C-alpha positions as CSV (number, residue, x, y, z in Angstrom):
1,M,-2.0,-12.3,-19.0
2,S,-3.2,-10.6,-15.8
3,T,-6.7,-9.2,-15.5
4,I,-7.8,-6.3,-13.3
5,K,-9.6,-8.8,-11.0
6,S,-6.3,-10.5,-10.1
7,S,-4.2,-7.4,-10.3
8,P,-2.1,-5.8,-7.6
9,Y,-4.4,-2.7,-7.9
10,L,-7.5,-4.7,-6.8
11,Y,-5.4,-6.3,-4.0
12,V,-4.4,-2.8,-2.8
13,L,-7.9,-1.6,-3.0
14,Q,-9.2,-4.6,-1.0
15,H,-6.5,-4.0,1.6
16,E,-7.5,-0.3,1.8
17,I,-11.2,-1.3,2.3
18,Q,-10.3,-3.6,5.2
19,S,-8.1,-1.1,6.9
20,L,-10.7,1.6,6.6
21,R,-13.3,-0.8,8.1
22,E,-11.0,-1.7,11.0
23,H,-10.2,2.0,11.6
24,M,-13.8,3.1,11.5
25,H,-14.8,0.4,14.0
26,Q,-12.0,1.4,16.3
27,I,-12.8,5.0,16.2
28,A,-16.5,4.3,16.7
29,H,-15.8,2.1,19.7
30,E,-13.4,4.7,21.3
31,K,-15.8,7.6,20.9
32,K,-18.9,5.6,21.5
33,N,-20.7,7.6,18.9
34,L,-21.4,6.5,15.4
35,T,-22.2,10.1,14.4
36,D,-18.9,11.5,15.4
37,P,-17.4,13.5,12.5
38,D,-14.3,11.3,12.4
39,V,-16.5,8.1,12.1
40,V,-18.6,9.8,9.4
41,R,-15.6,11.0,7.5
42,I,-14.0,7.4,7.5
43,S,-17.4,5.9,6.6
44,Q,-17.7,8.2,3.6
45,L,-14.2,7.4,2.4
46,L,-15.0,3.6,2.8
47,D,-18.1,4.1,0.7
48,E,-16.0,5.6,-2.0
49,K,-13.6,2.7,-2.0
50,L,-16.4,0.2,-2.0
51,N,-18.1,1.8,-4.9
52,L,-14.8,1.9,-6.8
53,H,-14.2,-1.8,-5.9
54,H,-17.7,-2.6,-7.3
55,K,-17.1,-0.7,-10.4
56,V,-13.7,-2.4,-11.1
57,L,-15.3,-5.8,-10.6
58,T,-18.4,-5.2,-12.7
59,S,-16.7,-3.4,-15.6
60,H,-14.2,-6.1,-16.5
């Protein structure tokens, strides 16, 4: 029996987190501004995904 911790859902969530991190770093580097609206928007989305990841891991 598969648990949520080893499920495809968690794998996809981890992949999304990694992709968002890479994208945020790329945009921040290109714009040379950590407070650029695009960087902030991606950072906020990343925060949401990280919070969800934490919730999934601690609730099961």
